[in-house]
N, C-alpha and C positions, 0 to 999 in steps of 0.2 A: 857693638854687640850689647852693651848695657842699655843703650837707648831703645833698641829693638825689644828687649825683654820688658822694659817699662811700658812701652806702648801696648804690647800684648796683654800685660797684666791689667792695665787700665781698661782695655776693651773687654776683657773677660769679666770684669766687675760691673760693667755698665748695665746689664740686665737686672742685677740686684738693686741698683739705684732706681731704675724705672719701677721695679716691683714695689720698692719702699714708697715711692711717690704715689703709685696707684692705690696701694693699701691705705695709706694715710688719707687719701682723698675720699675713699668710700666709707671708712670707719669714723673718721673725725667728725663728720657731719651728723653722726648719730648721737653725739654727746654734747652736753652743755656744762660749762665749768662749775656751776653751782648745784648740779644734780648728781645722783649716783653714777658711778663710772665703771671702769674696768681696765684690765691690763692685757696686752696682746703681744705675741711673740712668734716669729717664724725663724727656725734654725735650718741651716744646710750644712751637712757634714759636721755638726757640732758647733758651728759658728752662728752667732745671732746675726741674721741679715735684716731683720726688722723687729723693732721693739717700740711699743707706744702705749702710753697710759693716759686715761682721760677721767675727768670728773672726780668725785669724792668717795672716800670709804665711809664717811660718817657725816651726815647732814648737820648734826649738832655741833661738832667740833670743827668742821670744814677741812678735815685732813684730806690731802690729795691722794688719789690712787697712784701707786707706782708699781713697778715690777716686783718690788719686795713686799707689797701689801699682802697680808695674810687674810684669806677669805675661805668660806666653806666651798669645797669642791664637789659637794653632792656625791653622786654615785660613782665618780672616779675612785672614791674610797673603796669601792668593791674590789678593785684590782689589788689593793694592799691586803685585804682579807683573803683573797684567793691565793696570793703568794704565801701568806702565812700557812694556809692549808697545804699547799704544795711543798713547802719546806719541811713541814712535819711529816708528810709522806716520804720525802727524801730521807728523813732520819729513821724511817721505819716505825713511826709512832701511830700512824693510821694509814688507810688506803682510800683512794677515791672510790673504790668499789665497796667499801664498808656500807652496810645499811645504816640508816640513821637510828634504827632501833638500838644500836650499840650505845648511842649517846643520849637518846631520849626514849627510855623504856616505858615512859608514862603516857604514851599515845593511847587514846581511847580505843583505837582500832589497831592492835599490834600488827596485823597483816599488812596494813598500809605502810607503817613505819618500816617493815621488813622489805617492802618492794622498792622503797625510795632509797637511792644511794647518795653518798656525799657528792659525787660528780653531778648528780641531777640538781642539787641545790646550787652548785657553782654555775651551771649552764642554763639555769631557768627552765629546766625540763622536768621538774618533779611531778607536775600535775596537781600539786597541793594548792587548793584555792586560798586566796588571801581572804580569810574569814574575819579579819579585824573589822570592828564597827566604829571606824574613825569618825564618820559624820554623826553617828548617834551619840558618841561619847568623846567629843574633842578635848574636854578638860582633862580626861584621863590620859590621852595620848600626847598632851603637851609635856608631860613629865615621864611617860612610860619608857623604860629602857629596852635593851635587846631582849631580855627574858620575857617581859610583858608583851612585846610585839610578836614574839614567836609563839607564845603560849596558845593563842587561838587556833593555830595550825594543828596542835595536838588533838583537837576535837574532831578532826577531819574523818568523815565516815565514807565519803565518796570522792574519788579523784576526778579532776576535770578531764584528764586523759592519762593513759598508761605511761609511767615514767620512761623518758627517753624516746617517746614517739612524737612529741609535740613541744611547743615552746610558748611560754607566757612569762613575761617579766615579773620577778618577785622580789620585793624589798625584804619581806620577813625571812625569805630563804637565807639572806646574808646575815640577818640577826642570828639565825640558827648556826651559821658557820662561825660567827664570832664566839658563840657559846661553846662550840666544839673546840676551838682553839684554847679557851679557858679550861675546859675539862682535861684536855690532853697535857697542857703545860702546867696547870696548877697556879697560873698567875693571870692577871687581867690581860685580855687580848690586846688592849691598847698598849700595855707595857711590852708585850711580846713584839708587836709590830714596830714600836718605837726603837727598841734595842736592836732588833734584827734586820730592819729595813730602813727606817728613817735615818738613824744615826750612821750606819755604814754608807748610806747614799749622800751624806753631808747635808741632810735636810734638817738642820738644827733649829730652824725657826718654825717648822711645821709641828702641828699638834693634833691629837685625837681627843675629842670630848668624851667625858665619862660622867654624864649627868649635869655637871655644872656648866654654866654659860661662860665662855671665854670673854670676860667683860673688859679686857684691855688688850691693845695691840692687834686687834682684828677688825676687819670691815663689818659693817652691818648690811643686811639684805633689805631691799625695798621693792615694793610693788606699787604701781601707779593705780590710784583709785579716784575716779571722777576728776582726773587732771592733776591730782596731788600725790606725791610719793609718800607712802606710809611704810613704817618699819614692818618687815615681814620675815622674822627669823625666830629666835628663842622667845617663847612667851606668846607668840602670835600664830606660828605655824606648827601644827602637830607633827610628831615623830622626829623632831630634831635630836632628842636625847637617845633615840634608838640608833646608836652610832655605827653599828655594823654595816648598815646600808648607806651611810653618808656622813660619817663623823670626822673625816679628815679635813683639817684646815691647812691650806698651803698657799703658796704664791707662784706667780709665773716663773720667777727665778728658781724656786725650789723644785717645781715640776720639771724644769729643764735638767736639774740635777738628777731627778728620778729617771728621766729618759737616758741620761748618760750612764747611770748605774745599770739600767736594763741592757744597754748596748755593750757595756763592759763586763756584764755578769758579776757585779760587785757584791751583791748580798746573797746570791745563790748561784748554782752552776748554770752554764749556758744551756745544757740539755733541758733543764726545767723551764727556763725562760722561753726557749724556742718552742717547747711543747705548749706553753700557755698561749702562744700567738698563732696556733694553727687551729683551723676549724675542727671541732671534735667529731669523731666518727661515731655516729649513732647507728648501730646495726639494725635497729627496728624503726628508723625514722619514717614518719607518715605525714609530715607537715606538707602543706600545699606548695611550699617553696623549699629549695635546698637550704639547709641550715648555714648560717654565717657566724655561729656562736663558737668562740674559743673558750678558754678557761678564764672567764670574766670579760676578756676583750671581745669586741665584735670585729670580724675580719671581712672586708668587702673588696671587690675588684680583683685584679690580677688574672692570671691564666689567659683565657681568650676573651675576657670581658671587654677589652678595649679601654679600660680605665685602670689607673694606678692601684696597686694593692695598698689597702689602708688598714691599719690596726688602731682601733680607736675606742674611746669610752666618753660618754657625755655625763654631765652632772646637772641636776636640777633640784633645788630644795629652797622653799620659801622664795625670797627675792634673789637668790644666787643662781647663776648659770655658769657652766664651765664645759670645756671640751679639750681633750688631748688626742691628737691625731698623729700617727707615725706612718710615713711612706718610706719603707725600707729600701726599695729599689732606687728611688730618687734621692734618698738620704735627706728627706725633708721632714721636719717636725713642726706642727702647729699647736700652740697653746693659747688659750684665752680663758679669762675669768671675769665675770661681771657681777655687779650687785644691784642691777636695775630690772631684773626679771626678763631680760631680752637675750636673744641668741644671735650670733653673727657668722656662723659657719658658712651659709650659702654665699655671702658676699666675698668671704676670704677664698673659698674654693674657686669661685668664678674667676677671680683675678689670677690665682695660681695656675689655673688651667689656660687662661688666655695668654699668660706669659710662658706657658709650657714648662713650668717647674714641676707640675704633676699633669696627669692625663686622665 
C-alpha cells in the first residue's frame, strides 16, 4: 500500500516537471548572463512549481537577478491604490459613487468634476483626457509627483466620453486616487498602503517611492538602443516620481505573498476582494466591446468563452515590465518581472495551455 501511494504521487507530479522543463527552455534562451534579466514564477494551489531568474539587476555591479530582487512593478501598483480606496470605503470614509468634486473642488469646470465619480477613476472610465504635455516638457515630468501629474486634468473643459460609457486607460486617474487617499487619511498614501497592505501581507522588502530614487537594494531598468542596453528609469524616463500610477517596488517572492494575502483576505474582508475581481457593471456602457474592467484588475475569459478566467494586471515603466496573472478556477498564478524592456506573457501562456494547466 505504501509503494502504491508513492507511485501515484510521483506520477501526479510528472506534468509539473515537464512544465518546468518547457518553461525553462522557452524563457532561458531570451536572456544572457551579462545583460538585464528578470524573475519568473508559476504557482499552483499556493505551491511554487516553477521559479527561475536570469541576468542582472544592475549592469554596473553585476548583481544577479533572483526571486528576491526588488524591481519596479509599474502599473501593478494601481491594484494597491485601488484597495486603499476600497478599504476606506469599507470604513465609511468615502464612497465609490462620490463625485471627485468632493476632493478636487478646484476643477476649472465644476460640472465635469461633479459628473466624474471615484469609481470612474478606478475603472479608467472617467472620460477625462490625459492633458499632460509630457513630450513638450519632459524635464518637468522627470520630477513631477502625483499632484503635478493630476493637475492638468483639472483644466478639462470637454470629456472624451460621458463617464461610465467608455474606457480609456489613464495613469493620472490613479495619481488622483492616491491624492484622495491622502485627503481622507491625513497621511501620505504610501504610508497608508505600507501599513495597511504591504506589512499585513508580509511584503517587508517592498517599498513605494515618494519622490526620492531608491538608490540601493533595487534593480535598474534598461532599454536597448542601437544594440546597447542603456539605463531607463529614474532620471531618464518621465513620470517615475508620480507614484500613484506605478510607484510600488517589489519582487517575485513578495508578489507571491500578495497573492496569498488576496486569497486569504488578509488585509481586508473577502467581500471587498471578491468585488474587486468582478467586471464592474456599467449601466450606461456604450463601448464597442463588453467591458473587462474590474476595480483595477482586468478580468478575461471564463463563462462560455472557452478560455480560463484570468484576473490580471500588467506593469510597464521605463525599462521595467511585469505581469501578475491569477487563474482562480485552475488555482494557477503567474508572476514575472523584468528590467530589459521586454515582455514574456505569450510564451508562458502558450506552454501553460499546451500542458493544460490553463485553457
